matplotlib code that plots the C-alpha trace (Angstrom):
import matplotlib.pyplot as plt

x = [-26.0, -24.5, -27.9, -29.1, -27.4, -27.9, -31.5, -30.6, -28.8, -31.3, -34.0, -32.4, -31.6, -35.3, -36.1, -33.7, -34.6, -37.7, -40.4, -43.0, -42.3, -43.2, -44.2, -40.2, -39.3, -36.9, -36.1, -32.8, -32.3, -33.4, -30.6, -27.3, -29.7, -27.5, -27.1, -27.3, -30.3, -30.0, -30.2, -32.1, -30.4, -27.5, -27.6, -24.4, -24.4, -27.6, -26.2, -23.5, -25.0, -27.4, -24.8, -23.0, -26.4, -27.1, -23.3, -23.6, -27.1, -25.8, -22.6, -24.2, -26.8, -24.8, -22.4, -25.1, -26.9, -23.7, -23.3, -26.6, -27.1, -23.2, -24.1, -25.7, -26.7, -25.3, -26.5, -29.0, -27.7, -30.3, -29.4, -29.4, -31.8, -35.4, -36.9, -39.2, -42.5, -45.9, -47.1, -50.7, -49.6, -46.9, -50.1, -52.3, -49.8, -49.5, -53.1, -52.9, -50.0, -52.2, -55.1, -52.9, -54.1, -58.0, -57.5, -61.0, -61.5, -62.1, -58.8, -56.1, -53.5, -52.9, -50.4, -49.2, -49.6, -45.6, -42.4, -39.6, -36.0, -34.8, -31.3, -30.2, -31.8, -29.7, -28.1, -31.4, -33.0, -29.8, -30.6, -34.1, -33.6, -30.6, -33.4, -35.8, -33.6, -32.8, -36.5, -36.9, -34.3, -34.6, -38.6, -38.6, -40.8, -43.6, -41.4, -43.0, -40.1, -37.3, -39.2, -40.0, -36.2, -35.3, -37.6, -36.6, -32.5, -33.6, -35.2, -32.5, -29.7, -30.9, -31.6, -33.7, -36.1, -39.5, -40.9, -40.9, -43.5, -43.8, -47.2, -47.8, -50.3, -53.4, -55.5, -54.7, -51.7, -53.9, -52.0, -55.2, -56.6, -52.9, -52.6, -50.6, -48.7, -45.6, -44.6, -41.7, -42.0, -40.4, -42.0, -42.0, -42.9, -39.2, -36.7, -34.8, -32.0, -32.3, -32.3, -28.7, -27.9, -27.2, -30.8, -32.7, -36.6, -38.3, -41.2, -42.6, -46.5, -48.6, -52.1, -53.9, -56.5, -56.9, -58.6, -55.3, -57.4, -56.4, -52.6, -49.9, -47.4, -49.3, -51.9, -53.5, -52.5, -49.1, -46.3, -45.3, -41.7, -39.5, -38.3, -36.0, -32.9, -33.7, -31.4, -33.8, -36.0, -38.8, -40.2, -40.4, -43.9, -45.4, -44.8, -47.9, -49.0, -49.8, -52.8, -52.1, -48.0, -48.6, -45.6, -44.5, -43.6, -42.1, -42.5, -40.0, -41.8, -40.4, -42.3, -41.8, -42.8, -42.6, -39.8, -40.9, -38.3, -35.5, -36.8, -38.5, -41.1, -42.3, -45.9, -49.0, -49.9, -46.3, -46.7, -46.1, -46.1, -44.5, -41.3, -41.8, -39.7, -41.1, -38.8, -39.5, -39.2, -41.2, -37.7, -37.2, -38.4, -40.7, -38.4, -40.2, -37.7, -35.7, -32.8, -31.5, -29.5, -26.0, -26.5, -29.5, -29.5, -32.8, -34.5, -36.8, -35.9, -39.6, -41.1, -38.4, -39.7, -43.5, -43.2, -45.9, -43.5, -43.7, -40.7, -40.3, -39.6, -39.2, -37.0, -37.6, -36.0, -36.2, -37.0, -35.6, -36.7, -40.5, -41.2, -43.7, -45.8, -46.4, -45.2, -42.0, -40.3, -40.4, -40.5, -38.3, -38.1, -35.1, -33.2, -34.4, -37.8, -39.6, -42.8, -46.2, -46.5, -44.5, -43.4, -40.5, -40.7, -43.8, -45.1, -45.1, -48.2, -50.0, -48.8, -50.0, -53.4, -53.7, -52.5, -55.2, -58.5, -57.6, -55.5, -56.5, -55.5, -52.1, -51.0, -51.8, -50.0, -47.3, -46.1, -43.2, -43.0, -39.8, -38.0, -37.1, -34.6, -31.5, -32.1, -30.5, -32.3, -34.9, -38.0, -40.8, -41.0, -38.6, -36.1, -32.5, -31.2, -30.5, -32.4, -30.5, -31.5, -31.4, -32.4, -29.6, -27.0, -28.3, -27.5, -23.9, -23.5, -24.4, -22.4, -19.1, -20.3, -20.1, -16.6, -15.6, -17.0, -15.3, -11.9, -12.5, -12.9, -10.0, -7.8, -9.1, -8.4, -5.4, -4.3, -5.8, -3.4, -0.7, 1.7, 0.7, 3.8, 1.8, 0.9, 3.9, 6.6, 4.3, 4.4, 0.7, 1.7, 1.8, -0.8, -3.0, -1.6, -2.6, -6.1, -6.6, -5.9, -8.2, -10.8, -10.2, -10.3, -13.8, -15.2, -15.0, -17.7, -19.6, -18.4, -19.5, -23.0, -24.8, -25.2, -21.9, -20.8, -17.4, -17.3, -18.1, -15.5, -13.0, -13.9, -13.8, -10.3, -8.8, -10.4, -9.1, -5.8, -4.9, -6.3, -4.4, -0.7, -1.3, -2.5, 0.3, 2.8, 3.0, 3.2, 5.9, 8.0, 7.5, 8.5, 11.3, 12.9, 12.6, 14.3, 17.2, 17.8, 17.5, 19.9, 22.8, 25.7, 28.1, 27.8, 26.9, 23.3, 20.9, 18.4, 15.4, 12.9, 9.2, 10.6, 12.9, 10.3, 7.9, 10.4, 10.4, 6.5, 6.2, 7.6, 5.7, 2.2, 3.2, 4.0, 0.6, -1.4, 1.0, -0.6, -4.1, -3.9, -2.5, -5.2, -8.0, -7.1, -5.9, -8.7, -11.1, -12.6, -16.2, -19.0, -19.4, -22.3, -21.6, -24.1, -24.9, -26.1, -29.6, -28.0, -29.2, -27.0, -25.4, -22.6, -19.0, -16.1, -13.9, -10.6, -7.4, -3.7, -3.6, -5.4, -3.0, -0.1, -1.0, -1.5, 1.8, 2.9, 1.1, 1.8, 5.6, 4.9, 3.5, 6.3, 8.6, 6.4, 6.2, 10.2, 10.8, 8.0, 10.1, 13.4, 11.8, 10.4, 12.2, 12.8, 11.8, 10.0, 7.8, 4.4, 5.2, 4.0, 6.3, 5.1, 1.2, 2.3, 3.6, 0.3, -1.8, 0.5, 0.4, -3.3, -3.9, -1.8, -4.0, -7.3, -6.7, -5.7, -8.4, -10.9, -9.2, -9.9, -13.5, -14.2, -12.4, -13.1, -15.9, -18.1, -17.4, -20.9, -22.0, -25.1, -24.6, -25.6, -23.2, -20.5, -21.2, -21.5, -17.8, -16.6, -17.9, -16.3, -12.7, -13.2, -13.8, -11.3, -8.4, -9.2, -11.2, -8.9, -5.9, -7.3, -8.1, -4.2, -2.6, -5.1, -6.7, -3.9, -3.0, -6.5, -6.8, -4.3, -5.2, -8.5, -6.8, -5.0, -1.9, -1.1, 1.9, 3.5, 6.0, 5.6, 7.4, 8.8, 10.5, 12.1, 13.1, 14.8, 16.7, 14.4, 13.6, 12.4, 16.4, 16.6, 13.9, 15.6, 17.5, 14.7, 13.7, 11.1, 9.7, 10.1, 9.0, 11.4, 10.5, 13.2, 13.5, 11.9, 14.7, 13.7, 10.9, 14.2, 16.4, 13.9, 13.8, 17.3, 17.7, 14.9, 17.1, 20.2, 18.4, 16.9, 20.6, 22.3, 20.1, 20.0, 23.9, 24.2, 21.7, 24.0, 27.2, 25.5, 24.5, 27.2, 29.6, 27.7, 27.2, 31.1, 33.0, 32.5, 33.7, 30.0, 27.6, 24.0, 21.5, 18.9, 15.5, 17.3, 16.0, 19.0, 18.8, 15.1, 14.1, 17.7, 17.0, 13.3, 14.4, 17.5, 15.2, 12.8, 15.3, 17.2, 14.3, 13.7, 16.8, 18.8, 22.2, 21.4, 20.5, 24.0, 25.8, 24.1, 24.8, 28.2, 28.6, 26.7, 28.3, 32.1, 33.5, 35.4, 35.3, 39.0, 37.6, 34.9, 35.6, 33.8, 30.6, 31.8, 34.4, 31.9, 29.6, 32.5, 33.2, 30.3, 29.8, 32.9]
y = [-39.5, -41.7, -43.6, -40.0, -39.1, -42.4, -41.7, -37.8, -39.5, -41.9, -39.3, -36.8, -39.5, -40.6, -36.4, -36.1, -39.0, -40.8, -39.7, -40.1, -37.4, -35.0, -31.8, -31.6, -32.0, -29.6, -29.0, -30.1, -27.4, -24.9, -25.7, -25.5, -24.4, -26.2, -24.4, -27.5, -29.5, -33.2, -34.3, -37.7, -38.2, -38.4, -41.1, -40.7, -37.2, -37.5, -40.3, -38.3, -35.0, -37.1, -38.4, -34.9, -33.4, -36.1, -36.1, -32.1, -32.2, -35.1, -33.2, -29.9, -31.3, -33.5, -30.5, -28.2, -30.9, -31.9, -28.1, -27.3, -30.7, -30.9, -28.2, -29.1, -27.0, -28.2, -25.4, -23.0, -19.3, -16.9, -12.9, -11.5, -8.6, -9.4, -7.2, -4.4, -5.2, -3.9, -4.3, -5.4, -7.9, -9.4, -9.2, -10.8, -13.8, -14.8, -15.1, -17.6, -19.1, -19.8, -21.4, -23.3, -26.3, -25.7, -26.6, -26.4, -28.8, -25.9, -24.3, -26.7, -23.8, -21.2, -18.5, -15.6, -12.1, -11.4, -12.2, -14.0, -13.3, -16.1, -15.2, -18.2, -20.0, -18.3, -21.5, -23.2, -20.2, -20.0, -24.1, -23.3, -20.1, -22.3, -25.4, -23.1, -21.0, -24.4, -25.3, -22.1, -22.6, -26.3, -26.4, -30.1, -28.7, -30.6, -33.7, -36.0, -38.4, -35.4, -33.0, -36.1, -36.9, -33.1, -32.7, -36.1, -35.1, -31.6, -32.4, -35.2, -32.4, -30.5, -31.0, -27.8, -28.9, -30.3, -30.9, -29.7, -29.5, -28.1, -27.1, -27.3, -24.8, -25.6, -23.9, -20.3, -20.8, -21.0, -21.9, -22.3, -24.6, -26.9, -29.7, -31.9, -31.2, -33.0, -33.4, -34.9, -35.3, -37.8, -41.0, -40.5, -38.2, -38.1, -34.8, -34.8, -34.4, -38.0, -39.0, -40.1, -39.7, -43.2, -44.3, -41.8, -41.9, -39.7, -40.2, -38.6, -38.0, -36.5, -35.0, -33.9, -31.8, -30.3, -27.2, -25.4, -24.0, -21.3, -22.2, -20.2, -20.4, -18.8, -16.0, -15.1, -11.6, -12.0, -10.3, -12.9, -11.8, -10.3, -6.8, -5.2, -4.8, -8.3, -11.2, -13.8, -15.9, -16.3, -15.1, -16.7, -17.0, -16.1, -18.7, -20.8, -24.0, -27.0, -28.8, -32.1, -32.8, -30.6, -28.5, -25.0, -24.6, -21.3, -21.7, -20.2, -20.4, -19.8, -18.9, -20.5, -19.1, -20.4, -18.9, -17.2, -16.8, -17.9, -15.2, -15.2, -12.4, -12.7, -12.1, -13.9, -14.9, -16.8, -18.5, -22.4, -23.1, -23.1, -24.8, -24.4, -25.7, -25.9, -25.4, -26.8, -24.2, -26.2, -26.9, -23.1, -21.1, -18.1, -15.9, -12.9, -11.9, -8.8, -10.2, -13.5, -16.1, -16.7, -19.6, -17.8, -20.1, -21.5, -18.8, -16.5, -12.8, -11.5, -11.8, -10.3, -7.6, -9.0, -10.7, -9.4, -9.2, -6.2, -4.1, -2.3, -4.9, -8.1, -9.7, -12.3, -15.2, -17.2, -21.0, -22.7, -26.0, -25.0, -24.6, -22.3, -21.5, -18.5, -18.1, -19.6, -17.8, -16.9, -13.7, -13.4, -10.4, -8.0, -7.0, -4.7, -6.5, -9.5, -11.8, -11.5, -15.1, -18.3, -18.6, -16.1, -17.2, -16.6, -19.0, -17.1, -19.2, -17.9, -14.5, -14.3, -15.5, -13.2, -10.3, -11.0, -11.8, -9.9, -7.3, -6.6, -10.2, -9.6, -6.5, -8.4, -11.5, -11.0, -7.4, -7.3, -4.9, -2.8, -3.9, -2.3, 0.8, -0.6, -4.0, -5.3, -8.7, -9.4, -12.2, -9.8, -6.2, -6.8, -4.0, -4.8, -1.4, -0.7, 2.5, 5.1, 6.5, 9.9, 11.6, 9.8, 10.7, 14.1, 14.6, 13.7, 15.9, 18.6, 17.5, 17.5, 20.8, 22.4, 20.7, 22.3, 25.7, 25.4, 24.8, 27.7, 29.7, 28.5, 29.6, 32.9, 32.9, 31.6, 34.5, 37.0, 35.6, 35.0, 37.5, 35.5, 33.4, 30.0, 30.6, 32.4, 29.5, 27.3, 28.7, 30.1, 29.7, 25.6, 25.6, 27.2, 24.8, 22.1, 23.3, 24.0, 20.0, 19.5, 21.2, 19.1, 15.8, 17.1, 17.6, 13.9, 13.5, 15.6, 13.8, 10.4, 12.0, 11.1, 7.8, 7.2, 8.0, 9.2, 12.9, 12.1, 9.3, 11.9, 13.6, 11.2, 10.0, 13.8, 15.4, 12.3, 11.5, 15.3, 16.3, 13.7, 14.9, 18.5, 17.8, 15.4, 17.0, 20.1, 18.4, 16.2, 18.6, 20.5, 17.7, 16.6, 20.3, 19.4, 16.1, 17.5, 20.2, 17.9, 15.5, 18.1, 17.5, 20.3, 23.7, 25.1, 26.0, 24.7, 27.1, 25.7, 28.7, 28.3, 29.3, 26.3, 24.2, 25.2, 24.5, 20.9, 21.0, 22.1, 19.1, 16.9, 18.7, 18.9, 14.8, 13.9, 16.4, 14.9, 11.7, 12.8, 14.7, 11.9, 9.2, 11.7, 12.0, 8.4, 6.0, 8.2, 5.9, 4.8, 3.9, 0.0, -2.1, -4.2, -6.1, -6.3, -8.9, -8.7, -9.0, -5.4, -3.7, 0.0, 1.8, 2.0, 4.1, 1.3, 0.2, -0.8, -0.8, 3.1, 3.0, 0.4, 2.3, 5.4, 3.6, 2.1, 5.2, 7.0, 3.7, 4.3, 8.0, 7.4, 4.8, 7.7, 9.8, 7.3, 7.3, 11.2, 11.1, 8.3, 10.4, 13.4, 11.5, 13.0, 16.9, 19.5, 21.8, 25.3, 24.3, 20.3, 21.1, 18.2, 15.5, 16.7, 16.1, 12.6, 12.0, 13.1, 10.6, 7.6, 8.3, 8.6, 5.6, 3.6, 4.7, 3.8, 0.6, 0.0, 1.0, -1.1, -4.0, -3.0, -2.5, -5.5, -8.0, -7.2, -5.4, -6.3, -6.3, -3.4, -1.2, 1.8, 3.6, 2.0, 2.2, 6.2, 5.7, 4.2, 7.4, 9.7, 8.2, 7.6, 11.1, 12.0, 9.9, 10.9, 15.0, 16.3, 14.2, 15.7, 19.5, 18.9, 17.7, 20.3, 23.4, 22.3, 23.3, 26.1, 27.9, 26.1, 29.1, 31.6, 31.5, 31.5, 34.3, 32.8, 32.3, 35.4, 33.4, 30.5, 27.5, 27.7, 24.1, 25.0, 27.6, 25.7, 23.2, 26.4, 26.5, 30.3, 31.7, 32.9, 29.6, 29.1, 30.5, 26.8, 25.1, 23.4, 26.2, 26.1, 29.7, 31.2, 32.6, 36.6, 37.9, 37.8, 41.1, 42.2, 45.2, 42.2, 39.7, 42.9, 43.7, 40.1, 39.8, 43.0, 41.7, 38.1, 40.0, 42.3, 39.3, 37.7, 40.8, 41.3, 37.6, 37.5, 40.8, 39.1, 35.6, 38.0, 39.6, 36.2, 34.0, 36.6, 36.6, 32.9, 32.1, 35.2, 34.1, 37.8, 39.0, 38.1, 38.7, 39.9, 37.2, 37.9, 40.1, 40.0, 38.0, 35.0, 34.7, 34.7, 34.3, 30.3, 31.1, 34.2, 32.0, 29.1, 31.2, 33.2, 30.2, 28.3, 31.5, 31.2, 28.2, 30.4, 31.3, 27.9, 26.3, 28.9, 27.9, 24.1, 24.9, 27.0, 24.1, 21.3, 22.5, 20.8, 23.2, 26.9, 27.2, 25.4, 28.0, 30.8, 34.1, 34.3, 37.0, 34.3, 31.7, 33.7, 34.8, 31.6, 30.2, 33.0, 32.2]
z = [-68.9, -71.6, -71.7, -72.3, -75.1, -76.8, -76.7, -77.9, -81.1, -81.8, -81.3, -83.8, -86.1, -86.5, -86.3, -89.3, -91.3, -90.3, -92.6, -89.4, -87.9, -90.5, -88.3, -87.3, -91.1, -91.3, -87.8, -88.5, -91.1, -88.9, -86.4, -89.1, -92.1, -95.0, -98.1, -100.8, -100.7, -100.7, -104.4, -104.7, -108.3, -106.7, -103.8, -102.5, -101.9, -100.1, -97.8, -97.3, -96.5, -94.1, -92.1, -91.9, -90.6, -87.8, -86.7, -86.3, -84.4, -82.1, -81.6, -80.5, -78.7, -76.6, -75.9, -74.9, -72.6, -70.9, -70.0, -68.8, -66.6, -65.4, -63.0, -59.8, -56.8, -53.8, -51.6, -51.2, -50.1, -49.7, -50.2, -46.7, -47.9, -48.9, -51.3, -49.9, -49.5, -48.4, -44.4, -45.6, -48.0, -45.1, -43.1, -45.8, -46.1, -42.7, -42.6, -45.3, -43.6, -40.4, -42.4, -44.9, -44.0, -45.3, -49.0, -50.4, -53.4, -55.9, -54.6, -55.5, -54.8, -52.2, -53.2, -51.5, -52.5, -52.3, -54.0, -52.5, -53.6, -55.5, -56.4, -54.4, -57.6, -60.0, -61.3, -61.7, -63.6, -66.1, -66.6, -67.4, -69.7, -71.5, -72.1, -73.5, -75.7, -77.0, -77.7, -79.4, -81.8, -82.5, -83.0, -81.0, -78.6, -80.2, -80.6, -76.9, -76.9, -77.3, -74.7, -72.2, -72.2, -71.5, -68.7, -67.2, -67.5, -66.0, -63.0, -62.2, -62.7, -60.2, -56.3, -56.0, -58.4, -57.7, -61.2, -64.7, -67.5, -70.8, -71.6, -75.5, -76.5, -78.2, -81.3, -82.1, -79.6, -76.5, -73.7, -71.7, -73.0, -74.4, -76.7, -74.3, -71.0, -70.2, -66.4, -65.2, -61.1, -58.5, -58.2, -54.5, -52.4, -51.3, -51.5, -54.4, -51.7, -51.1, -54.4, -56.2, -59.5, -60.7, -59.2, -60.9, -59.3, -62.1, -64.2, -67.3, -67.3, -70.2, -70.4, -73.6, -74.3, -70.7, -69.5, -68.1, -65.4, -62.7, -61.8, -59.8, -62.5, -65.3, -65.6, -68.9, -68.1, -67.9, -69.8, -72.6, -72.3, -69.4, -68.9, -71.3, -68.6, -67.6, -69.5, -68.3, -70.6, -67.9, -64.6, -61.0, -59.5, -56.1, -53.5, -53.2, -51.5, -53.5, -51.7, -53.9, -53.1, -49.5, -50.3, -51.1, -54.5, -56.1, -60.3, -62.8, -66.2, -69.5, -72.8, -75.8, -79.7, -82.8, -84.9, -88.3, -91.0, -88.6, -86.1, -82.5, -82.2, -79.0, -79.4, -78.5, -81.8, -82.1, -78.4, -79.0, -75.3, -71.8, -70.2, -66.3, -63.5, -59.8, -57.2, -53.8, -50.9, -48.0, -46.2, -45.6, -42.6, -41.8, -39.9, -38.7, -36.2, -36.7, -37.6, -39.3, -37.5, -37.9, -40.7, -42.7, -45.5, -44.8, -43.6, -45.6, -45.7, -46.6, -43.4, -41.4, -38.6, -38.8, -35.2, -32.4, -29.6, -27.6, -29.2, -25.9, -23.5, -25.0, -28.0, -30.7, -30.7, -33.8, -33.5, -37.0, -38.5, -38.2, -42.2, -43.6, -39.8, -38.3, -35.2, -35.8, -32.8, -28.8, -27.2, -24.4, -22.0, -22.3, -19.9, -17.0, -17.8, -16.0, -17.2, -15.4, -16.1, -14.3, -18.1, -19.0, -22.7, -24.8, -27.8, -31.0, -32.0, -28.8, -29.0, -32.9, -31.9, -28.8, -31.0, -33.5, -31.3, -27.7, -27.5, -23.9, -22.8, -24.8, -22.9, -19.6, -20.5, -23.7, -22.7, -19.9, -17.1, -15.9, -13.4, -10.4, -10.9, -10.7, -11.8, -15.2, -14.7, -12.7, -12.4, -10.1, -9.3, -5.9, -5.2, -6.3, -4.9, -1.7, -0.3, 1.6, 4.9, 4.1, 7.0, 8.8, 6.1, 6.3, 10.4, 9.8, 6.9, 8.9, 11.9, 9.3, 7.7, 11.3, 11.8, 8.5, 9.9, 13.1, 11.6, 9.3, 12.5, 13.8, 11.3, 11.6, 15.3, 14.6, 12.4, 14.9, 18.1, 15.9, 18.0, 21.0, 22.4, 22.3, 18.5, 17.3, 18.5, 17.1, 13.2, 12.3, 8.9, 9.6, 11.9, 9.3, 6.5, 9.1, 9.5, 5.7, 5.0, 8.0, 6.0, 2.8, 4.7, 6.6, 2.8, 2.0, 3.6, 1.0, -1.8, -0.6, 0.4, -2.8, -4.9, -6.5, -9.8, -11.6, -10.2, -6.9, -6.7, -8.0, -5.4, -2.8, -3.8, -4.0, -0.4, 1.1, 0.0, -0.7, 3.0, 4.0, 2.6, 3.5, 7.3, 8.3, 5.6, 8.1, 11.3, 10.3, 9.0, 12.6, 14.3, 11.7, 12.3, 16.4, 15.7, 13.6, 16.1, 19.7, 17.8, 17.4, 19.4, 18.5, 19.8, 16.4, 16.5, 13.7, 12.4, 10.0, 9.5, 8.3, 5.0, 4.3, 5.8, 3.1, 0.4, 1.8, 1.6, -1.7, -3.5, -1.6, -2.5, -6.1, -6.2, -4.8, -7.1, -10.0, -9.1, -8.6, -12.2, -13.9, -12.3, -12.7, -16.5, -17.5, -15.3, -13.4, -10.8, -11.4, -9.4, -8.9, -7.9, -5.3, -2.7, 0.9, 3.4, 1.9, -1.4, -2.3, -4.8, -4.4, -6.0, -4.6, -5.8, -7.7, -6.1, -8.4, -8.6, -8.4, -5.1, -3.7, -4.9, -2.8, 0.2, 0.3, -0.1, 2.6, 4.8, 4.2, 5.0, 8.4, 9.1, 8.4, 10.9, 13.4, 13.7, 13.8, 16.7, 18.3, 18.1, 19.8, 22.4, 25.4, 23.6, 25.6, 23.8, 24.6, 25.4, 24.5, 20.9, 19.6, 21.9, 20.9, 17.3, 17.9, 19.7, 16.1, 14.5, 16.2, 16.5, 12.5, 12.1, 14.7, 13.1, 9.6, 10.7, 12.6, 9.7, 7.5, 9.6, 10.1, 6.2, 5.3, 8.0, 10.6, 7.9, 4.4, 2.7, 5.0, 4.0, 2.2, 5.5, 7.6, 5.5, 5.2, 9.3, 9.2, 6.7, 9.4, 12.5, 10.8, 10.1, 13.0, 15.1, 12.5, 11.8, 14.9, 17.1, 15.4, 15.7, 19.3, 20.1, 18.3, 19.0, 22.0, 24.6, 22.8, 22.6, 26.2, 27.4, 25.1, 27.0, 30.6, 29.6, 29.6, 25.6, 26.1, 29.2, 28.4, 30.0, 33.6, 33.2, 30.1, 31.5, 34.8, 32.1, 30.5, 27.3, 26.8, 23.9, 23.2, 22.6, 20.3, 17.5, 17.0, 16.9, 20.2, 20.9, 16.9, 16.7, 13.7, 11.2, 12.5, 14.5, 18.4, 20.1, 21.7, 23.8, 25.7, 26.2, 27.5, 30.1, 31.1, 31.5, 33.5, 35.7, 36.1, 36.8, 39.6, 41.4, 41.4, 42.5, 45.7, 46.5, 46.5, 48.9, 51.1, 51.2, 51.6, 54.6, 56.0, 55.7, 57.2, 60.3, 60.2, 59.8, 61.9, 66.2, 66.5, 65.4, 67.7, 66.3, 69.2, 70.1, 68.3, 65.5, 62.1, 60.5, 62.8, 62.3, 58.9, 57.7, 56.7, 55.3, 53.1, 52.1, 51.0, 49.5, 47.3, 46.3, 44.9, 42.7, 40.6, 39.4, 39.8, 43.5, 44.2, 42.9, 45.0, 47.9, 47.5, 47.4, 50.2, 52.3, 51.0, 52.4, 55.2, 56.9, 57.0, 55.2, 52.2, 51.7, 49.2, 49.4, 47.5, 45.5, 44.1, 44.2, 41.9, 39.3, 39.1, 37.9, 35.7, 33.9]

ax = plt.figure().add_subplot(projection="3d")
ax.plot(x, y, z, "-o")
ax.set_aspect("equal")
plt.show()
């Protein structure tokens, strides 16, 4: 820079004082316009004025050029949005790109019909504008030495420049036939980024009286001044390929004018020449894809969206580093599509060529095919989803629907026979609640029948867990009532009516409803894909901590139920219902343990039909077996006509209808039929009275030697048989008879009447 300033200083000295540069006489005066002319008669004043002019011009030019050349472009940053270009012009530009190597001798330049966004070179443009203004105002445009120096330093100051030139107009201000052309360029073909400031590798050449010809950076019909709204001094050319230097260039051209009376008139008649800088854009890449890469500084945005990848089935992947080449990309099949060829990536150049020449081959080779249903990615047309055996599933669903219908029919039968003793003592309300829970559990087979989604998964969770809660809560509460009554040691009777048990059942169901509702609202279960043994996918409801927490709660509930059933294992109830309930609880616990082991250990990757079958088996073994154990014996007695008769074994142990109020008989909360009970008691008393009278006569004859019965008499022949028969019918008579028989001597025996009185007391 210092050497350049010395050169400028010497140039200005010659420019101000040297008479040889006669054409530039008065240039300095046009810069600073001194009011007083040099008086030849006063030599000292002349020398003084000359020194002032020289120093002032040197100072102004040095400060201006220092500001211009101190700014260097270190990084190219293109704007993210390309200017809108017609599609036809883009396609025409791509055709030129594909034939760019063909440079006829008569065509040294191949220009594109599109305009690039050159906002990234705004600093370079501002330098060119400032230099052009200086050349306007100084009038030094025709000074070869000054122009060469400016061109040389301009080129060395900006790494993005490839060349700088000044065109001096010829006669009649004709630029097409210039007087001279000065061109500063790099000596070697190396890019300017490889040239350091200290070792400049530039040179300036000049050409005299040549025909400008057809150049891309100037046309005769171009406007001679920029737009009114534009503050720039020139304009950018369209990108063109120089066949001489084998580079892509874009030129910035500023028109220079002769000043008239100190003013610049931008008219053709005042055109003095051109100042042009060439920017090398060869290192930029043509990006034809739909979006820029993350580092889009070296990508042209004008060609975005011009790729030939099939939009529906493939996506464009830009391949940087190829420069101004058509097809600098690859086409990759989108997710859910596969390539019909062995290579999943299509070369962009082949795609471009095939698209232009053979559209049929393009459809066969470069259009991806859609994968089978349910495949996110695939390499061929193989299926990804496991097929459902719908006839098999429909048959299992039909059996489940039949079970639902039969269960609803049982609810009707329970209501119809609610006054029979076998139904009455088992509480028709709780029997109906149990059957309702079984219906809900059967409905799980409907929920898991179709391909699972969020709605079917929600229905699966609700039917499975709510049905379990309703069914086994009702059964366990009844068993718990038996347990409380059976363990009472005092004479006070415990009465737990059905209404009181319903008060316990309601909070249990309320907790389950709140839990399931919260689960559904906050995190509804989804249908997720899992794979079977063949690698085929099918949907299964997700399992998360909501399932685990509820499963732990149900396990604890079953453990409590098993404990209650164990406590009542020896309890005597009417029709042995407590024992049947215990069997049902043991069954559901064992079935759940076995089915969980099968799902997790034996068939972890079972097919969807196998899982549906396992669900059907689990439902039948738990729900159907429960209904069979609880309701089978009851309706068996009803069909035999014994539904209104108490169990003879329970009556033999003293468990009668009158004892059902304490809970042993599981009597419901309605009042006992007093008339029927009175009739039973009267019948029992009459039998006891007849037996006592008979025994009095028999023992009176047996223990009195004065009374000799006749041989073959009624009492002698049938006494033993009658006594044995009557004693077996009554517990009280049996007790009286045993006391008489166990006496050793006649004196130790008391009368039968006294015995009877002592027993009743």
